[in-house]
N, C-alpha and C positions, 0 to 999 in steps of 0.2 A: 291561538298561537300561546297563550299562557301556559298550556298543559301540554304542548307539543314534544313527544319524544326525542323529535329530531333538533331540538335547539337547547345546547349545554346548560343555558342559565333558567329555564324552564321551570314551572312550578313542579313538575314532574317528575325531570331531571334530575333538578337541584332544588329542593324544596329549603337546604339549609342556607343557600345562598340569598333568598329571598329574606328570612332570619337574619342574618347577618348583617343585610344591608340596613338594618334599622339603627346600628352603629358605626356601620362603616360608608361614610359618603362617596368614597371613588367606586365602592360596589353599587351604592343606591345609583350612582348616574349611570353607571353601565349598562345594567338593568335596565333603566328606564330609558335608554336610548334603545336599547335592543326592540322593546317594544312600543317604542313611540308612546309612554305613558306620560302623563303629567304627574307634578310632585304631588298632589292631592290625591290621584288615584293610586300611586305607589305606597302612600301613607296608609291607606283605605285596605289594600290586598293585605298589608304586611299585618297591620291587626287583626284583620279577618284570620290570618295564617295562624297566630299568636292566639286567638282565642279557640279556632279549630282544634290546636295542638294541647287541648288539657289533658290535665291527668288522668282523669275517667277514661277519655277515648284511647290514650297511650295503651294504658294498663291492658284492656281488653283487644286491644289490635297485637299485643306480643302473646305469641302463643305460651299457655304457660304458667303467666305472671299473673299474681295476686296483687300486687302494692306497686308504686312506684319504686322502692327498694328493688325490688325484681328486675325491673325495668332496667336499673341501673346497673344490676349485677350481668345481666344478657347482654346489655351494651359492653361492659369492661370484658366480658368473655369473649364475644361473637360479633361484636358493633352491629347487630341485628336491626335494634331500635332505629337507629341513623343511616340504615342501608349500607352496609359497609364503610363508613367515614368515621375518622376519629373526631372528639371533641377539639381536636387542636387545629379543626377546621374552623371551629367558630374561635379559637382565641391561638393566635398564632404565637404568643410570647409565653406559653406554655414550653418549657425545656426540654420536654420528650411526650410523646405520646403516652397518655395515662392511662390506656386499655392495655389489656394483657394483649389481645390477640392483635391490636395494631403492629406492638412491641414484635409480637411472633411473625408476622408478615414481615417487617423489616427485619429481621434477620435469616429470611427465609423458611421459616416455620410453617407446619401447616396447624399446630396445636392450637385447641380450643377448649373451654369447659361447659359442659353441661350445667343448667341452672342449679340442679340438683349438687352439682359438685362445687359450684361459687358458693352456696348455702353451706355445705360445709367448711369451706374455706375460710368464711367470713362471719358465719352466724352460728357454728357450731361449736362445741365444749371447748374445743382445740384451736380458737379461731387463730388465723394470723395476724391478727390485730393483739393478738395478745403475747407480751414482749418474752413470754417465759415458752411458748410452743414456739413463736418465731425463731426463738435462737435455738432450740431443739432441731426445727426444719434446717437451717443453716449447719447445725454441727453433725446432723447424719448426710448432708449434702455434701460437707467438704470429707466427710468418709467415705463418699460414694456407697452409703447405704441406703438406697432407694426404697427399699422394701421396709425398712425401718420407719422410714419417713414418711411412707404412705399410711403406715399404722395409725399416724396422729388423725389421719382423716378419711381413710378407705374410700381413695376416690374411684368412680369408675374406669378413670383411665389414668393410671399412676406414670405411664410416659411424659405426660406434661409436665411432670414435676421439675425436670433438668431445668425446661424452660421458664417456668414459673420462679427457680431462683433465680436465674439471670436476671428475668423483669425486676425482681424485688431488690437485686443488687444495684441494676440501673436507677429506680428509683431512689434509692438512698445516695447515689451519688448526684442525683439530679433535684433531688428536693429535700432531702434529711440534711445531707452534709452542709448545703449552701445556707439552710434555717440556722443552725448551731453552729455554723463556724464562726460568727460574731460571739458566741457568749465564750467559745474558745481562745479567741483572740484577746479576751476581756477579763482572760484568769479564772473562767471557769471551767468545771469538769470534775470528775472522780478525786483529780491532784492539783491544788493549787497555791500557789504562792503569796503570800501576804507577809507585809511588814508586821512587826511585833505589836504597834499601835493598832495596825487594822483588826489584827486578831482578838486584841482586846476591847478594842472600844469603837473603830469606825467601819470593820469590814461588810460589805455588801457580796452575797454570793450571786454571780450572774447570771447562772443558771435556775436560781430560786426566781429572780427576777424576771428571766425568758419564760419562767412557766409562771409567772403573776402569782406566785406563792405570797400571801400577804406579810409572813414575817421573812423578809429575803436577806435580814443581818445575821449575820453567823457570829458577832464579836460575843465575847464571853461576859463582859461589864457595860453598864451604862455609862457614857461618858458625861459625867455631870461638867457643865462649863460654868453654872452661875448656884447660887442660894435659891434663884427661882424656879430655876426647873430640877434641884432637889425637891421643893416644896411641890410641884406641878407633878411629878413622877410618881412620889409617895404621898400623895394628899388624903387617900382611905388611910394609911398609917399613921400620921400625923394627925388628922382629927383624932384618932382613936388616941393616941397618948395624950393628948391635950383635953 
């Protein structure tokens, strides 16, 4: 029964359900009830499946892959490693499906990328993870210059680029904007308004704080509030002068 192809939550039909059951009590109880298992039996089966799905086996199981990064590329491009399912099936809190192929399916497109094309997009010299080349891609797309856009990557199937741009815009709206919005709300960004006191002495840059830059302050001078602070900040010079 565990491997039956006729049972929706069998290991054969839906292995992701079993892996998800490890952190989902409702799903755990549902599968347990379907197969009449004890909690201990369920835990042992889930542990077995987790050990079975080790990185070496996964890499060898996905054609053309030589590393787990390749497996991630194939999942993003075609949903192959997870049998056509999105990672959103494991984390329903994700604001959108993270894979390109799942997004394409959602808008009725058959677009997908080969592993070679994904490597060009993410690991090539003009990677879309580089802001400069991502900006160039979006600029060419806005001008409907898809030939120039593909000149950045030399993809096997350039017809997928319009869907890729649509996907990237959705990623921006669902992941990037919510992450950066608190920074903008706090006065961060390329243009910021501060009081004279903040500019001179106490200003903090919300964007630099968000990026965890060690010196997030943007004040022009140190605001000395006591003789002790002057001595502490200027201790090396003080010792030299004395």
